[in-house]
C-alpha positions as a printed Julia matrix, in Angstrom:
643×3 Matrix{Float64}:
 -138.81  -140.98   59.86
 -141.62  -139.02   58.27
 -140.35  -136.35   55.95
 -142.3   -133.67   57.71
 -140.36  -134.39   60.85
 -137.33  -132.93   59.14
 -138.92  -129.52   58.58
 -137.14  -126.89   60.73
 -137.54  -123.15   61.2
 -134.18  -121.48   61.71
 -134.28  -118.24   63.62
 -131.63  -115.45   63.75
 -131.57  -112.2    65.76
 -130.68  -109.08   63.82
 -130.6   -105.7    65.63
 -132.71  -107.0    68.48
 -135.55  -108.45   66.33
 -136.4   -112.11   65.95
 -137.15  -112.87   62.26
 -138.22  -116.42   61.13
 -136.34  -118.11   58.38
 -138.28  -120.59   56.29
 -136.13  -123.51   55.36
 -136.69  -126.35   52.85
 -135.62  -129.75   53.98
 -134.14  -132.2    51.69
 -133.78  -135.69   52.9
 -130.82  -137.43   51.53
 -130.3   -141.08   51.46
 -128.22  -140.92   54.61
 -130.84  -138.75   56.41
 -128.66  -135.6    56.27
 -130.73  -132.39   56.56
 -129.49  -129.34   54.68
 -130.89  -125.91   55.66
 -130.99  -123.49   52.79
 -131.9   -119.87   53.51
 -134.66  -118.87   51.22
 -135.2   -115.3    52.5
 -132.54  -112.92   53.93
 -133.07  -110.42   56.8
 -133.27  -106.77   55.9
 -130.19  -104.66   56.72
 -126.89  -105.9    58.03
 -124.32  -107.59   55.84
 -126.53  -110.5    54.93
 -124.84  -112.92   57.34
 -127.03  -114.59   59.84
 -126.24  -114.19   63.56
 -123.34  -111.66   63.25
 -125.01  -108.72   65.33
 -123.78  -105.95   62.84
 -125.61  -102.54   62.02
 -125.24   -99.06   60.36
 -122.09   -97.23   61.68
 -122.43   -93.42   62.72
 -121.65   -91.0    59.89
 -118.2    -89.45   59.58
 -117.88   -85.89   61.03
 -115.37   -83.58   62.74
 -114.98   -81.03   65.57
 -112.61   -78.09   66.27
 -110.12   -77.4    69.04
 -108.55   -73.97   69.78
 -105.21   -73.41   71.5
 -106.89   -71.03   74.0
 -110.37   -69.92   75.0
 -109.27   -66.38   75.94
 -106.89   -64.16   74.04
 -105.54   -60.72   74.96
 -104.42   -58.69   71.97
 -101.79   -55.98   72.36
  -99.7    -53.98   69.92
  -97.29   -56.91   69.5
 -100.08   -59.22   68.21
 -101.14   -62.72   69.22
 -101.38   -66.21   67.65
 -104.17   -68.77   67.73
 -103.95   -72.42   66.59
 -107.0    -74.2    65.09
 -106.96   -78.02   65.11
 -109.44   -80.35   63.3
 -110.46   -83.45   65.25
 -111.8    -86.23   62.91
 -114.72   -88.33   64.09
 -115.88   -91.75   62.74
 -113.26   -92.01   60.05
 -113.51   -88.44   58.73
 -110.58   -87.91   56.34
 -111.52   -84.84   54.31
 -110.36   -81.22   54.47
 -112.43   -78.35   55.99
 -112.37   -74.71   54.89
 -112.44   -72.17   57.76
 -112.84   -68.47   58.54
 -113.4    -66.16   61.59
 -116.48   -64.08   62.37
 -117.17   -61.5    65.1
 -113.76   -59.78   64.97
 -114.03   -56.19   66.31
 -113.23   -53.23   64.07
 -109.52   -52.56   63.77
 -108.47   -56.21   64.4
 -106.96   -58.2    61.49
 -106.35   -61.94   61.11
 -103.94   -63.72   58.78
 -104.76   -65.82   56.84
 -108.32   -64.57   56.44
 -109.5    -68.01   55.29
 -107.71   -71.33   55.6
 -108.04   -75.12   55.45
 -107.45   -77.7    58.13
 -107.39   -81.47   58.05
 -106.56   -84.28   60.41
 -102.98   -83.85   61.58
 -102.6    -80.45   59.86
 -103.56   -77.6    62.28
 -103.47   -73.96   61.21
 -101.82   -71.14   63.19
 -103.47   -67.69   62.84
 -101.88   -64.29   63.54
 -104.09   -61.53   65.0
 -103.0    -57.88   64.95
 -104.59   -54.48   65.74
 -104.41   -51.33   63.6
 -104.79   -47.65   64.44
 -108.59   -47.71   64.5
 -108.84   -50.53   67.01
 -110.59   -49.7    70.28
 -110.2    -51.31   73.64
 -112.84   -53.86   74.58
 -113.83   -57.52   74.79
 -115.58   -59.56   72.04
 -116.6    -63.16   71.37
 -115.05   -64.47   68.11
 -116.26   -67.59   66.27
 -114.08   -69.97   64.19
 -116.3    -71.75   61.62
 -115.2    -74.63   59.32
 -117.15   -76.36   56.48
 -116.54   -79.65   54.64
 -119.25   -80.63   52.16
 -122.48   -80.73   54.08
 -120.65   -80.96   57.42
 -119.72   -77.96   59.63
 -118.25   -77.22   63.08
 -117.64   -74.11   65.24
 -115.48   -73.05   68.18
 -115.4    -69.71   70.07
 -112.87   -67.7    72.05
 -112.95   -64.41   74.0
 -110.82   -61.64   72.53
 -109.73   -58.66   74.68
 -108.18   -55.74   72.8
 -105.73   -53.53   74.7
 -104.71   -50.21   73.18
 -101.18   -49.04   74.01
 -101.04   -45.75   75.94
  -98.4    -43.26   74.94
  -96.67   -41.67   77.98
  -97.75   -38.04   78.29
  -98.63   -35.19   80.66
 -102.21   -33.92   80.88
 -103.31   -30.58   82.39
 -106.74   -29.57   83.69
 -107.41   -26.0    84.89
 -110.33   -25.16   87.2
 -111.82   -22.82   86.24
 -110.91   -23.28   82.57
 -111.47   -19.53   82.06
 -112.39   -16.65   84.34
 -113.44   -13.04   84.57
 -111.45   -10.79   86.89
 -112.18    -7.27   88.05
 -109.55    -4.53   88.48
 -108.18    -4.68   92.01
 -109.4     -8.23   92.63
 -107.9    -11.73   92.65
 -108.77   -15.12   91.2
 -107.6    -18.58   92.29
 -107.0    -21.25   89.63
 -106.31   -24.91   90.46
 -104.2    -26.78   87.92
 -104.38   -30.59   87.93
 -101.21   -32.27   86.59
 -101.9    -35.85   85.54
  -99.58   -38.54   84.22
 -100.69   -40.73   81.29
  -99.16   -44.12   80.57
  -97.47   -44.47   83.95
  -95.74   -41.07   84.0
  -94.77   -39.99   87.56
  -92.22   -37.78   89.27
  -91.73   -34.02   89.6
  -92.38   -31.31   87.03
  -91.48   -27.65   86.56
  -93.55   -25.03   84.83
  -94.07   -21.41   83.81
  -97.03   -19.05   83.42
  -96.66   -16.68   80.46
  -98.69   -14.49   78.12
 -100.7    -12.68   80.81
 -102.69    -9.63   79.66
 -101.44    -6.19   80.72
 -102.19    -5.43   84.37
 -102.73    -9.07   85.34
 -100.06   -10.88   87.36
  -99.67   -14.28   88.97
  -97.94   -14.98   92.26
  -96.18   -18.07   90.85
  -94.83   -17.28   87.35
  -92.48   -20.26   87.77
  -93.3    -23.3    89.86
  -92.58   -26.95   90.59
  -95.03   -29.72   91.29
  -95.65   -33.46   91.34
  -97.39   -35.56   88.72
 -100.94   -36.56   89.78
 -101.28   -33.57   92.13
 -102.54   -29.98   91.98
 -100.87   -26.56   91.9
 -102.76   -23.47   93.1
 -102.25   -20.14   91.29
 -103.29   -16.73   92.58
 -103.98   -14.23   89.77
 -104.32   -10.51   90.53
 -105.58    -7.62   88.42
 -104.26    -4.13   89.04
 -106.8     -1.38   89.63
 -105.87     0.02   86.19
 -106.2     -3.3    84.32
 -108.45    -3.08   81.24
 -107.03    -5.62   78.77
 -108.27    -9.17   78.35
 -106.15   -12.06   77.1
 -105.07   -15.49   78.21
 -102.5    -17.2    80.41
 -100.38   -20.02   79.02
  -99.25   -22.6    81.58
  -96.48   -24.91   80.38
  -95.39   -27.96   82.38
  -92.42   -30.23   81.64
  -90.65   -33.12   83.31
  -87.57   -32.92   81.09
  -88.76   -35.22   78.3
  -92.52   -34.59   78.18
  -94.42   -31.32   78.21
  -98.02   -30.09   78.2
  -99.7    -26.71   77.81
 -102.98   -25.25   79.1
 -104.42   -21.94   77.86
 -106.73   -20.08   80.24
 -108.77   -17.22   78.74
 -108.89   -14.19   81.06
 -111.51   -11.46   80.75
 -110.85    -8.18   82.58
 -114.2     -6.58   83.42
 -113.78    -2.95   84.41
 -117.46    -2.0    84.45
 -118.84    -0.95   87.89
 -120.09    -4.02   89.7
 -120.03    -5.84   93.03
 -119.29    -9.28   94.36
 -120.65   -10.79   97.52
 -119.9    -13.91   99.5
 -121.36   -16.07  102.25
 -117.88   -17.08  103.36
 -118.97   -20.74  103.08
 -116.7    -22.83  100.9
 -118.83   -25.96  100.46
 -121.51   -26.27  103.13
 -122.63   -25.04  106.54
 -123.42   -27.67  109.15
 -126.08   -27.1   111.79
 -127.44   -29.63  114.27
 -131.08   -29.92  115.19
 -131.81   -27.66  118.18
 -128.6    -25.7   117.71
 -127.25   -22.6   116.06
 -124.55   -21.88  113.5
 -123.34   -18.64  111.98
 -121.82   -17.35  108.78
 -120.78   -13.92  107.54
 -122.11   -12.32  104.35
 -119.94    -9.61  102.82
 -119.98    -7.3    99.78
 -117.01    -6.05   97.77
 -117.25    -2.96   95.54
 -115.8     -3.27   92.02
 -114.73    -0.36   89.84
 -116.39     2.33   91.94
 -119.82     0.66   92.18
 -120.59     2.12   95.64
 -124.28     1.18   95.89
 -126.22    -0.46   98.76
 -126.91    -4.17   98.23
 -130.15    -5.79   99.41
 -129.47    -9.39  100.46
 -132.12   -12.1   100.77
 -132.24   -15.9   101.03
 -134.26   -18.63   99.32
 -134.5    -22.37   99.88
 -134.61   -22.22  103.7
 -136.28   -25.5   104.78
 -138.98   -25.93  107.41
 -137.64   -25.89  110.96
 -134.73   -23.59  110.05
 -134.6    -19.81  110.45
 -132.05   -17.22  109.34
 -131.61   -14.12  111.48
 -131.67   -11.6   109.98
 -133.5    -13.14  107.03
 -132.81   -10.09  104.85
 -130.61    -7.01  105.2
 -128.79    -4.28  103.3
 -125.01    -4.06  102.99
 -122.78    -1.22  101.87
 -119.6     -1.93   99.96
 -116.93    -3.35  102.21
 -119.42    -4.16  105.0
 -120.39    -7.55  106.38
 -123.28    -9.1   108.28
 -123.24   -12.09  110.62
 -126.23   -14.36  110.02
 -127.38   -16.8   112.68
 -128.87   -20.08  111.49
 -131.16   -21.8   114.0
 -132.53   -25.31  113.53
 -135.3    -26.86  115.6
 -136.06   -30.53  116.13
 -138.61   -30.29  113.31
 -135.84   -29.69  110.77
 -135.28   -32.84  108.7
 -132.12   -34.52  109.99
 -129.49   -35.69  107.51
 -130.84   -33.46  104.74
 -128.8    -31.08  102.63
 -130.95   -28.28  101.17
 -129.38   -25.73   98.82
 -129.57   -22.14  100.03
 -129.52   -19.34   97.43
 -128.27   -15.94   98.61
 -129.27   -13.08   96.3
 -127.78    -9.58   96.28
 -129.45    -6.75   94.37
 -128.3     -3.15   93.97
 -127.63    -0.49   91.34
 -129.62    -2.43   88.76
 -127.43    -5.52   89.15
 -128.25    -8.89   90.73
 -125.83   -11.62   91.74
 -126.41   -14.95   93.44
 -124.33   -17.46   95.31
 -125.31   -20.85   96.71
 -124.23   -23.17   99.49
 -125.46   -26.39  101.04
 -127.0    -26.38  104.5
 -126.09   -29.68  106.16
 -128.76   -30.42  108.8
 -127.41   -32.97  111.26
 -129.29   -35.02  113.85
 -128.99   -33.71  117.41
 -126.42   -35.55  119.51
 -127.15   -36.98  122.95
 -125.43   -39.47  125.21
 -125.19   -39.97  128.96
 -122.68   -41.61  131.27
 -122.89   -42.55  134.95
 -119.72   -42.88  137.05
 -118.46   -44.63  139.08
 -119.73   -48.04  138.1
 -120.23   -49.96  140.33
 -121.11   -47.7   143.26
 -120.81   -48.97  146.83
 -122.58   -47.2   149.7
 -122.3    -48.36  153.32
 -125.64   -49.13  154.98
 -126.9    -46.1   156.88
 -124.5    -43.81  155.03
 -124.3    -41.61  151.95
 -122.29   -41.25  148.75
 -122.69   -39.73  145.31
 -122.29   -40.5   141.65
 -121.77   -38.28  138.63
 -124.12   -38.04  135.66
 -122.32   -36.69  132.6
 -124.58   -35.61  129.76
 -123.02   -35.08  126.34
 -125.25   -32.82  124.29
 -125.25   -31.19  120.87
 -122.49   -28.75  119.88
 -123.94   -25.24  120.19
 -127.14   -26.9   121.39
 -130.03   -24.7   122.48
 -132.74   -25.38  125.03
 -132.24   -27.8   127.89
 -131.72   -31.5   128.34
 -133.88   -33.02  131.07
 -132.52   -35.9   133.12
 -134.73   -38.2   135.18
 -133.34   -40.65  137.73
 -135.13   -43.99  137.8
 -136.85   -45.27  140.94
 -134.05   -46.36  143.32
 -134.04   -49.64  145.25
 -135.86   -49.85  148.6
 -134.26   -47.75  151.32
 -132.29   -45.59  148.88
 -132.96   -41.91  148.28
 -131.54   -39.91  145.35
 -131.13   -36.14  145.38
 -131.89   -34.55  143.03
 -134.28   -37.03  141.44
 -134.31   -34.98  138.26
 -132.43   -32.01  136.84
 -131.7    -30.18  133.62
 -128.49   -29.24  131.8
 -127.92   -26.95  128.81
 -128.44   -28.32  125.31
 -124.71   -28.67  124.83
 -124.45   -30.95  127.87
 -123.29   -30.75  131.45
 -122.52   -32.66  134.63
 -124.51   -33.21  137.8
 -123.58   -34.99  141.02
 -126.39   -37.08  142.46
 -126.42   -37.63  146.2
 -127.23   -41.19  147.37
 -128.53   -41.83  150.89
 -128.96   -45.43  152.06
 -130.83   -46.46  155.18
 -129.58   -49.28  157.36
 -132.08   -51.61  155.62
 -131.39   -50.42  152.09
 -131.14   -52.86  149.19
 -128.74   -52.85  146.26
 -129.81   -52.65  142.65
 -129.44   -50.47  139.59
 -129.45   -46.69  139.42
 -130.45   -45.36  136.0
 -130.27   -41.86  134.56
 -132.36   -41.12  131.45
 -131.64   -37.98  129.42
 -134.25   -36.52  127.06
 -133.54   -33.89  124.43
 -136.53   -33.25  122.2
 -137.36   -36.57  120.51
 -134.06   -38.18  121.55
 -133.59   -40.3   124.68
 -130.48   -41.97  126.08
 -129.9    -43.86  129.35
 -126.98   -45.06  131.44
 -126.83   -47.06  134.66
 -124.57   -47.93  137.53
 -124.76   -50.96  139.78
 -125.46   -50.07  143.43
 -124.1    -52.27  146.18
 -125.0    -51.71  149.83
 -121.98   -52.43  152.02
 -121.62   -53.05  155.71
 -122.45   -50.17  158.02
 -119.48   -48.0   158.98
 -118.18   -48.59  162.47
 -117.81   -45.06  163.87
 -117.14   -44.79  167.59
 -118.27   -41.43  169.04
 -115.55   -39.51  170.85
 -116.25   -39.12  174.52
 -116.74   -35.5   175.52
 -114.76   -33.84  178.26
 -114.54   -30.36  179.66
 -110.97   -30.06  178.51
 -111.81   -30.9   174.9
 -114.37   -28.1   174.62
 -116.0    -30.11  171.83
 -119.49   -29.68  170.43
 -121.15   -32.82  169.24
 -122.85   -32.65  165.81
 -122.69   -36.37  164.9
 -121.1    -35.4   161.57
 -120.58   -38.3   159.16
 -118.42   -36.75  156.45
 -114.9    -38.25  156.65
 -112.45   -35.81  155.02
 -110.22   -38.67  154.02
 -111.81   -39.29  150.64
 -111.19   -35.78  149.29
 -108.91   -32.89  150.23
 -111.16   -30.94  152.56
 -112.53   -27.62  151.32
 -113.14   -24.6   153.56
 -115.92   -26.29  155.53
 -115.94   -24.19  158.76
 -116.39   -20.42  159.24
 -116.9    -18.16  162.26
 -119.51   -15.43  161.88
 -118.48   -12.62  164.24
 -121.73   -10.64  164.13
 -123.71   -13.56  165.57
 -120.88   -15.3   167.44
 -121.73   -18.49  165.61
 -119.76   -21.24  163.92
 -121.08   -22.72  160.67
 -119.87   -26.09  159.36
 -120.94   -28.33  156.48
 -121.71   -32.05  156.63
 -122.09   -33.43  153.11
 -123.06   -36.92  154.19
 -125.9    -35.7   156.43
 -127.01   -33.03  153.92
 -126.85   -30.24  156.42
 -125.24   -27.0   157.55
 -124.53   -27.05  161.29
 -125.02   -23.86  163.33
 -123.12   -23.77  166.65
 -123.55   -21.01  169.22
 -120.05   -20.07  170.39
 -121.28   -18.62  173.67
 -123.18   -21.68  174.83
 -120.95   -24.12  172.95
 -124.08   -25.95  171.74
 -125.52   -26.98  168.42
 -128.19   -24.35  167.81
 -129.79   -25.78  164.66
 -129.14   -27.39  161.29
 -130.19   -26.24  157.81
 -130.91   -28.88  155.18
 -128.62   -28.42  152.17
 -128.12   -31.6   150.05
 -124.42   -32.48  149.87
 -123.25   -29.29  151.68
 -119.49   -29.09  151.0
 -117.35   -25.94  150.58
 -118.31   -22.88  152.66
 -117.4    -19.19  152.91
 -118.96   -15.89  153.99
 -119.22   -12.54  152.21
 -116.59    -9.96  153.13
 -119.19    -7.93  155.03
 -120.67   -11.01  156.71
 -124.1    -10.37  155.16
 -124.5    -13.85  153.69
 -122.91   -17.27  153.63
 -122.17   -19.15  150.39
 -122.41   -22.96  150.49
 -121.12   -25.11  147.63
 -122.39   -28.67  147.39
 -121.28   -32.04  146.1
 -124.1    -31.7   143.58
 -122.54   -28.5   142.22
 -125.44   -26.27  143.26
 -124.68   -23.08  145.22
 -126.75   -21.89  148.2
 -126.96   -18.41  149.75
 -127.72   -18.47  153.5
 -128.8    -15.69  155.87
 -126.47   -16.19  158.9
 -128.65   -14.05  161.18
 -132.15   -15.39  160.47
 -130.78   -18.84  159.58
 -132.74   -19.17  156.34
 -131.8    -20.19  152.82
 -132.11   -17.1   150.61
 -131.36   -18.57  147.18
 -130.28   -21.71  145.35
 -128.26   -21.51  142.11
 -128.53   -24.83  140.2
 -125.15   -25.68  138.7
 -126.58   -25.48  135.18
 -127.48   -21.79  135.72
 -124.11   -20.66  137.03
 -122.93   -18.65  133.99
 -124.37   -19.21  130.5
 -122.36   -22.42  130.28
 -123.02   -23.99  133.67
 -120.45   -24.69  136.4
 -120.33   -27.14  139.33
 -119.57   -25.12  142.46
 -118.35   -27.75  144.91
 -116.24   -25.21  146.81
 -116.66   -21.43  147.03
 -114.46   -18.53  148.15
 -116.0    -15.05  148.5
 -114.01   -12.01  147.37
 -114.32    -8.42  148.56
 -115.5     -7.37  145.09
 -118.65    -9.45  145.47
 -117.41   -12.02  142.95
 -116.99   -15.67  143.9
 -114.07   -17.96  143.18
 -115.59   -21.38  142.44
 -113.86   -24.75  142.34
 -115.01   -28.09  140.97
 -113.83   -31.16  142.9
 -113.0    -34.57  141.48
 -115.57   -36.3   143.7
 -114.52   -39.9   143.14
 -113.26   -41.32  146.41
 -109.49   -41.16  146.64
 -108.84   -39.88  143.12
 -108.63   -36.17  143.86
 -105.68   -36.87  146.16
 -103.85   -38.12  143.06
 -105.28   -36.11  140.16
 -106.16   -32.91  141.97
 -109.28   -30.82  141.58
 -110.42   -28.12  139.22
 -111.18   -26.2   137.16
 -111.4    -22.83  138.87
 -113.7    -20.04  137.74
 -114.36   -16.44  138.78
 -118.1    -15.8   138.73
 -120.08   -12.58  139.16
 -123.55   -13.4   140.6
 -124.78    -9.94  139.63
 -124.13   -10.34  135.87
 -123.75   -14.14  135.58
 -120.45   -13.51  133.76
 -117.67   -16.02  134.32
 -113.96   -16.39  133.63
 -112.55   -19.89  133.54
 -109.01   -20.39  134.73
 -108.99   -23.73  132.98
 -110.99   -24.54  129.86
 -114.1    -26.53  130.84
 -114.67   -29.85  129.13
 -118.1    -29.0   127.82
 -118.95   -25.49  126.8
 -120.27   -23.43  123.94
 -120.09   -19.86  122.78
 -117.28   -17.45  123.44
 -115.71   -18.22  126.83
 -113.1    -16.13  128.57
 -110.3    -18.49  129.55
 -107.24   -17.57  131.59
 -104.14   -19.71  132.21
 -104.69   -22.2   134.98
 -103.03   -21.53  138.32
  -99.87   -23.5   138.94
 -100.3    -26.46  141.25
  -96.59   -27.07  141.79
  -95.44   -27.43  145.36
  -92.43   -25.69  146.79
């Protein structure tokens, strides 16, 4: 074998690199080849093929016994533990940073090592304040360091106590006047229960209605101080409160001002509310102090657009008052709260008082009943439109009925009610070919619109068999459709002696029948929508016809003409639905509203009743109406008990 055939290159892999080794071959007599490493690989432990490298350096980390700590007066503990990494075996020196003022730690600095944690004690002193901080634990060993953080919440102990707050904290009082003081009694540190107290040290001539009192912690006590007309001395009141173990005192300076002066008031405690398109009132008054006795000129500032005060300025004498009417239109900004300043000037003195004017959006809603509504083909019925308006609303609310289905006629097709709301009965007439559908009432009040609907169903035609006439019956045929089985019948028939005529109503045919008693024949009919209750004047000069719609008609029984129609909304300043009418000798009319829902008035009765004077439009209700405004004369309702 040629010597060069015994030359080998040994290769070893160290840390992922392939490095050649140059070997020298020696050929022995027996042909044994010995590889001798002439050059070593860099790094490692010098051994070929072992896979070794540099180990990571020794270090350490920290562990805390908690990440959040709440510190109270009793103190808290925190344990710091050193965690060695990669054979770390030294000791680390530690301290805390970020402690809030008033918080102490013991020991301030310390050492930790593997297996030797350190427990710290944290306490608060008298300058500590409540709050939350982030605290850092830092440890150093040679050129190595580590940190750990925790959240520290400091709670300051509250000493149980009573606390008093007087409103006003001081006041000026005039001889002969009074002053109210509100004392708030508050418990600190969980104090509750009842307390007793006294008011002492009042200046001469000043008294309090409650010199001794009891109360409850976390509530208020109201005191009424009075100054005699001869009071001239100022001073203070001392209010002492105790619950047996704790006590508190409040001193209230009192100044007695006996110079001539005046006070005036709007009578409004916090604010005056007024709706758009409505009115509200308040009363301004002046009180003379110490013989002032001068006229006071009163004026207002800060009145917003769309709002008027009437009167806007006036003069008051001591002890007098003035009612002021506040009117708001739709242009007034809804949901705004302007501040009104009322100024009084007289005798060289000027005083002011303020109040908030709360402008509210006008209210409007509408309801249609019954729902659904069923009308027999070729017959009539009615439904009620209830409009809910604005309290003390002014102007009128217009209501428009939507286009009815084919073959259906509505009467009235439109109407108005007062701004505070009202009710109207709408008469429905269906032909034999009428179709069902939806009946809609839309109410409009200024910029506001609301709608309500009822479902209309056309039922089968009523099967009414005419009664055969005979001489013995002495009947007069009018083909009346109104069945007085749905409602207790009103006074629907009268005899007019001067003309020898009978008059009868037929609500379902919208007419007033005129029958000649001499000929026993139907003379004529007058068209009156929903003609219902009927009566004649005491002297027989006119007939009064109430309707299912609530309107009232005046009829000439001689010339057979309609003299006047009173829409229900114009009967009195508040409106009234005159379904039935009874004429009195005085010229006044007793009006009755019916519950015109089929069958219900037999159970629930009718009403209310009202006495109305057509000459003055004045009205007296014998039962408070559901929707009204202003001052209404109300009398006890008549008894409906049966004997």
